N, C-alpha and C positions, 0 to 999 in steps of 0.2 A: 666701267672701262670696256664692257662688251659694247654699250650704247655707243660710246665715242669712237671704237675702231668700225663698228658695222656702217655708221654714218659717215664716214670719211672716205675719201677719195685717194688718201695718202696711204701707202702700204704700211700697215700694223699688225702687232699680233699679241697674244697674252698666252704667258707660260703659268700654270696655276698647279698648287698644291706640291705636296713632296716630289711627286712622278714628274711635275711640270708639264701638266698637258696641255696640249698645243691648240690654241684657236685663233684665227687668223679672218682678216677680211679678202674680199676679192681682188683687190690690187695686189696684196702679197701673194695670192694664189698664182700670178703672174710668174713673181719671183722662182715660187715652187718648181716650177717645170713638170715634169713627168712624175713628181711626187704627191701632185694634187690629183684627187682628193682624198687619197688614202692618209695625208698627213693630219688630217682633221681629227683631234681627239687623242693622236699617239703623243707618246712621249718625247719631249724634246730632243733627248739624246739620241734617241732611234733614227730620227729624222734627217739629224744633220751630225750623224756620227763622223763622217770624213773631215769636218771642221771641229770637232768638240775640242780638241787640245788648245786650237786657239782661241775658241769663246768662252770655256769653262771658266777660267778665271773671272770673267767679267760677269759671269752668271752667278758665281759664288758671292761676289762683293754685293751684287744686286739682292741676293737673298739674305744678305747680311744687313742689309739697310743702307747700302751706298750705292746711289745711281753714278752709271758710268757713262762716258760718251766718247765714240770713236770716230774719226773722218778719215774716209779714204782706207780703209784697213783692208789689205790683201788676203783673199780667201780662196784656197782651192776647193771648189764645190764640183758635186756630181750632180746634176738636176736634169741631164738630157742623155744620160747614159754612157756620159764620158767627162773626165775631168776637164775642168776649164778654170784660168785664172780670173778670179772676179775682185772688185773693189767694191765695198759698202761704207757708207755713213748712216750710224746709228747711234740710239742710245739707250741704255737699259736702266729702266726705272723700278725701285720697288714698291709694290702695292700692298699695302695694309688690310687687315680683316676689322671687324668691329671691336676686336679687343686689343689693336694696336700692334699684331703679330705681323710680320710679313709674310703672306700668304701665296706669294707669287711676284711677277715681274711683268711689266708692260715695255713694248720695242715701238718705235716710231724709227724707220729706217728709209734708206734711199740707194738703189743700186747707182753706183757713180763708174762703173766698168766702163762704157762708151765714151764718157767725158775724160777719164784717167788715161785710157788708151790715146784717145786723140790729141788730149794735151802732152802727151809723151812723144806721139811721133810729131806733132808741131813744134814741141821745145826742141827735139833733135835737130829740125829741119831748121828752125829759127834760129838756134844756136850757133849753126853753121853759118845761116845767112847773116845774122848778126856780126859775127866776126869778119865775113866778107865785105859787109856794107862799110863797117867801121873801118875797116883798112883803105877802101876804096874812097870814101868819103872823106878821110884824113887827108888823101892826097888830092882831094876836090876832084874826084871821079866817080861820077854816078854810074854806078852798073844796072842799067835799066833792065837787063835781062833777068838778075836774079832778083831785083825788088819786084818785078812783075809778076815772078813765079812763084809768091807765097800767099797764102791765105789772108796773113797779117796785113794792117792798114798801116804803111811805113810813111812818114813825113818828116821832111828836114826842112827846119826854118832858119833865116839869118837872125841878128839881134835886132832887127827893125819888125819881127813878124810877118817877114816875106817868104814865101813858101821857096825854096832852092830845088826841092823834088818833091814827089809824090807819086805814089803808085797808084795805079787804076782801081783798085778794090778802096784805097782810102778816099779816092775822089767820088767814088759811086757813093760810098755810104755816108761821106760830108753832104751830098746833093739830097740825098734819101731824107736825110734828118731835118737838114737846114733849109733846102729849096734853092739852094744857088751852087754851082759848080766851081771848084777852085781850080786854078793853072799856076803851072811855075811862073813866078814874078808876081803873082798877086799878094796884096795884104790882106791877111787873115781878119784884121780889125776893120777895114774898109768894107771887104766883102759883106760882114756882118753888121754894117753901121746901121740899117733899118730893122734889125733886131737887138736893141741893146741890153736885153736880159741874157741872151745866149752869147753876145759879143763879151759881156763881163765875163762869163763863166770860162768862155776860152782863153781869154785873156789872163785871168788869173792864173790858170794851170801853167800854160805856156810861159807866163812871166816868170814863174819860179825856176822854170828850164832856162831859159834865157839868161837868167840871172846867175847860171852855174850851177844848181842844185841838180843833182841826179838821184832820181827816186822812181819808186812804183806806186801806182795811186789805183785805186777801184772809185769810179764816178759817174754819174749819170748826165748823159748829154741828150739833145735834141729838141726840136719843137713838139710839143703833145699833140698839135693836129697833124702832124705827119708820124713820127714815131720817135720814141724815147727809150734808149737803150742803157744798160750799164757796160762800161768797157774798163780793162785792165789795161794801164797805159805805163809804158816803160819809157823814160827820157834819160838820154844820154848826153854829155855835153861833146859840141863838134869843134875840132882845133884843127888848125893849119899845121904844116909841116914844122913850123918853129913852137908848136905848142900852145900858140895865142888860141882863145877861145874866139870862135866867128859864128856860133850859132849853136842850135842843138838838133838832135833827131830823136824820133819816136817811133816805137812798135807797139800797136795796139791790138788786143784782141775783145771781140764780144763776148762776155761771160754773163748775159742776163738770165739766160737758163740756169746758170751755177747758182746766181744770186736769189733768183724765184726759189728753187731748190732748198736753200739754206732758209728762207723766210719760212716756206711751207713745215719744214721742220721744227724752227722755232716756235710757230704757233701751235703745233703739236704739242710739243715740250710744255708751253705756257699753260695749255687746257689741263695737263695733267696737274701741273703745280697748282692750279686755281681747284681743281677737285681735292688735292691733298689739304690745301687750306682750308676748304670748306669743312673737310673731316675733323680738322684740328679745333676750328670754332665750335662745332657740335659737342665736341669734348669738353671745351671750355666752358660754355653755356650749361651744359647738363651737370657740370661739377658744383658751379655756381648754384643752380636752381637746388640741386639736393641739398647741399651745407645750409642754405638759407631758408627751404622749407623745414628743415629739421629745426633751425631757431624759432621762425616764426610758429611752429606748431606748440613750442614752449610756452610762448605770451599767450596764443589763443586758448589752450587748454587751460593755462594758469589764471586767466581772466574769467572762463566759464567757473572755475572752484570757487574764486574770490567772490564772484557774484552770487554765491549760495549761502553767503556767510558762513564760512567754516570755523572751526576753533582756533585759537591763537596759535596753538602749536601746528596746525595744519596751515595758517596764513605763512608763518615763519619759513616753513619747508617751500611753500611756492615762492615766496619772495627770494629765497637763496638760489632755486633753480633758475627764476628769470635774471637774477644778478649774474650766473654762470653764462647763460646764454648771452647776455650783454657782451661779458668778457670774450666769448668764443666769438660772437660778431664782429667786435672790435679787433681781434686778434687776426682774423679771416680776412678784414678789410685792409688792415695795416700790410699784412703779406702780400694780398694782390696789388696795393698801391707799391709797395717796396719793389715786386718784380717789374712792375710797368715802370718804375721811377717816377711816379706822381706822388708818392707820399712826401709831406714835408719833413726835412731832415734838420736837426739842431745840432750840427757839429759843434764838440768840445775837445780839449785836449785832456785827455785821461791818460792815468798809469796802468797799463794793461795788466801788469803782474797783481797790482792791488785789486782791480777789477775782478779778475779771474779767482783771486783769493777769497773776495767777498761774496763769490755767486757759489762757493763750494758746498755751502750747506744747501742752497737751492737746487743744485745740480743732485746731489746726494737723495734730496727729498723727491725728485722727479723721476730718479731711477730706481731698477728694482735691487731689493737686498742683495742679489748674487753680482751687483756689477760695482765695479771699483773704480773710483777716480783717481788717476794719477798724475800729477802735474811735474812738468820739468821745465823752469822758467829760467832763462840765462839771467845772471845777476846783470843789474844795470840797463834793463830793457828800457828804450827810448819811450816817451810819450807818443800817444797816436791821436789824430784829428778824426773824430768818428762820433756818431749820434749815440750817448751811452745806452739807451733804451733799446736801441736797434742792436748793437753790439751784445747786448745780453741776451737779446731774443735768437741772435744768430747762434751763439755758442749752445744755448739750449737747445736750438732745431737740431745741430750737429749732433751733440750728445745722445739725445732721443733717437736719432737715426743710427747712432752707432749702437745703442742698447738692444733697439729692435732688430739689429743684424745678429747681434748674439744671443740664440734663443736658450744657449745653457749656461749663460752668463759669462763674466771674464772682466777684463780691465779696459777702459778707455785712457789712452794716454794723450795728454794734453802739453804739446810742447810750445816754447816761445823761444825767439831769439832775434837779433838786431842782422839785417843783412843789407847789402849795397848792391841794386840792381843796376845792369849796364844798359837795359833798353833794348836788348836783341829779342827777347818775347814778350814785350809790354813795356809799360811806363819804365821811365829810370828814375834813379834816386834812391834816398834812405827808407827803408820799410821795415817793418817788424812781421816777421813771418810766424803765423799762428798755424799749427798743426794738430788736428784731432784725428787719431787713429785708433782703430778697432782691430779685432782678430775673429770677425765674424765669417758669414758666407760668402761676403764679395759680390761682386756684378759681374754679368756677362758683357761682352762688347754693347750688344744691341740694346741693354738696358742703360750702360753707362752712358751711351750716346744721348740719350733723352732726359736724364737726370734734372736737369734745369727747366723743362718743359713743365707750364702751370696746370695743376691737376692729374699729372702724371705720376701713377704710384704702383707698386706692386704689393702693397698692403692690402688686406682684405677689407670689404666696404664698411665703411664706418670706423675705421682703424688708422686711416690717415688721409689727410686733405689733398695732398700733392701739391702742397705750399711752401714746405720747409726749406727745401734746397732753393728754389725760386727765391724765396725772401732773402736768403744769405746771398744770392747771386745778385739781388738788387742792393742790397745793403754794401757788397764790395764794389759794385760798380759808381753807386752815388758817392762813397767814401773816396774815389779816386784810387782804388787799389784792384785786386784781381783775385779769382777762385779756381782752383785747379783740383781735379779727383783723380787718383791713381786707386785703380781696384782691380782684383783678379779673384776669379770664382775658387773659394776654398781658402784664400791667403788674407781677406779681409781689405779693409779700405782706409785710405789716407786722405783727408780733405784738407787743402792747404790754404790759407789767407794770407795774402799780402796787404797790409794797411800801411797807409804814409806816415811817416816822422812828423810829428808836431814840432814847430819851434818855439812852442808856447810852454809854459809850466803847466803840469798838470791840475785840473780843477780839484780841490780837496771834496771828497765825497762826506755828504752830511751825516751828523751822527743821528742814527734812528733815535736813540732815546731822548734827544733833545727837540725832534720834530714835532711841531705842534699841529693837532688835528684842526680841521675846520669845525666851527661852532656850529651848534644846532638850533641857535637862536640868540635871543639876548636883546640889549639895546639898538637901535636903529643906527646903521651905521652910513647914512648919506642916500642921496638919489643915484640911481645909475639911470642913464640913457641908452637903453638895449634898441640897437637898429638890426632887426632880422625881419626878412620876408615870409619865410615859412612860418604858417600861424602855428601849427603844433610845436616846432622847436620853440617858438616864440613863448608858448605857453608854459611848456615845460620848465625853461630857462627862468620865467617870471617866478616860478614858484621854488626854484634853486635859490634864487637870488633873496626871496623872501624869507626861505629857511634860513640864510646867512644873515638876517638881519637889516637888508636893505630894502628900502622903497624902490619902485620901478616905474619910470615912463618911457612907453613903448613906441618907437616908429617904424613902420613896415618899408621905407623907402628912405633913400639916403635926402631926399627933398624934403619929406615930412622930418627928418632929424634936425636939418640946417633951420625949418621953420620953427619947431620947438626951441630950438637956442636962440633963435632971433627974437622969440618973443617973451623972453626973459624968464623962461622956466628954470627953477634952481638945479643945477645938475652937478653932480661932483664926478664923476666918471662915466666915460662913454665905452660901451662895449657894442662892438659892431663885427657882424660876418662881414667877409671879403668879398663874396660873390654875392651879387646884387644884380636884380634886374633892371633894365633901362640903361640909361647912357652913363651912370655915374658908380663907380665900384666902390667897395668899403675903403679901399686904402685911398682912393682920390678924395672920399668924403672925409678921411683921417688928415689928410694934408690941408683942406679947407678949414676944420675946426681948429687944427693947429695954426692956421696962419690967423683966423679969427680970434683964437683965445689960446694963446702959446702955452698957459699954465694948465691947462684942464688935460687931465691924465686921460689918456686912450689905451684900450686893450683890444685887438683885432684878433678875430678868430677865423679859422679855416681848417680842412681836412684836405685840401688840394693842393700841393706845392707850386704850380704853375701860378695860381692865383698871387703868389708873392713876388712874382716877376716884377723887377722893377724896384721893390722895397729894399732900401739900404739895411745895411748891418745894424741891429738896436735903434731903428729908427721910431718902430713902437713896440711894445709889448704885444708878444704872438701868444696865442693860447689854441694848441691843437685841437681838433674834434676828432673823436667825441672825448669830451673831458667828464672829469668826475667832480663833485662836490669840493672835495679837497682841492683838486686844480684849479676851479673856479674860484675859491677862497684866495689861494697863492697868488694866482693873475691880479686880482683885485687890490693886493696890497701894495700897488702903487699908489693908493689912495689911503691917508692917514685915517686910522680906524679909531673909535671911542675905546678907551681901555676898558 
């Protein structure tokens, strides 16, 4: 911030710390007047005591994390030894320290006193002038003495784009920016005939006015080789005594400096936003690197132990650690993709009451013994259209957050009811409203405003990834619903999910007692054409298929896969990644194979939802990455297997 303001020629300052210590650049010193240089390092309140009641609410908002902006704010300031009325356009933006806490605020400002006073004087003068000119022109009398006595550019034209009147200021300005001088009776279109670009611009704006439209507009006119300026133009209809429209008249003011001031302020604000984005990006990459370094450490250390030929018991412990690391990495990736809306979703119609009851044991095991789950589910809950796995993960994340908020234990209340939304605050229609309520510590406003940011967490290092609520947010958005949070310090938190009602009957949950596990070997079950460009992924997938009893024919590209099929190689099922290098995707490959061999089963794999863009519902069997041996076995059930 210091580097930004010291290098800028635009007035800026930073107020830092609890005392709001004052630091500013040279352009701002001119605004301070006699208060400079003693203002440097002083408390903000001491420097601007006379306007403190006017600006303190804006300062409090900025220090609470909310940027503010005011245009032409009147302030009675004492900076030359006496009180004077001033006007300023400025913004207060919060600046955060390395921990994410608001540590100060940044201001880019512009004194607009001279312009405001000038505009007021001109407005008062021109309001009188416009009224007098309107009356005179309506009676077809041009009062040249009044028109020539103003700094405004005044022009009057008939319906044929010919000047009925033009004051000297307007004629001089027209000649200065276009190189030709207009006179009463001239056609503005003919006068600009050799400048077609400028002729079209003038014809467009005057055409609206001469068609009867009354409006105010700011636009840029003029030949760049001469001068090009911004003008505020006010057009009104010209009528005769009978009320018949006979033309239009225009009052124009040069507002170039005002436009430039606004652009400089916009650039300063954009520079601040860019700095804040870079800070957020640093937090994001740091969080990802921290979590994945921990996962890589498990595998790196585990491999070193396995290379030393440990005992069977040690091997089992290493394998268990690696499996947990895989699960953590997979969960972290799923949460990231859910927040960014890049994870594939498999929405189904489910019974939320049945799903929540089925999760009761899981939730009980995941929470502490001093935490009780209470469910209050409305009878006759509508089915909802969601991804069942993402639904369970979202509810688990909400309950874990509720548990962590109650250090001394307590109860988590889960409620569900049918509601009809009118669409005032979001999508309209029928929804099931799910709420998870705790009686924990609650959240202050500055924390509540950031809960959906990825990797933002108030938990200790290693106790929270900061991806729980972002996953729930992504799940709600992808499901066509929304999420809201209500929390107060010491009063607990309520998280509410709105999930859209499904028009389909709920899919029956499978009976766990009848679920079949993937076989660990056995007779050969046919040949799989594996299409995968990643060497390591292909090697491990080959081993998994072999463990399931399949023989494997590998092709690294779609072209190689089509060649293998064309050569008559026996293939019972195709397993292909969707994301492929080169000109053909896995989806395009599948469609080409379907065209050539309509009865050949095809399974597509991906971990990136945008890769499935254009794929019709149930067009092909889809297996989401990362998948387990059991998941691979289930997907390949499209192939009739040997008994």
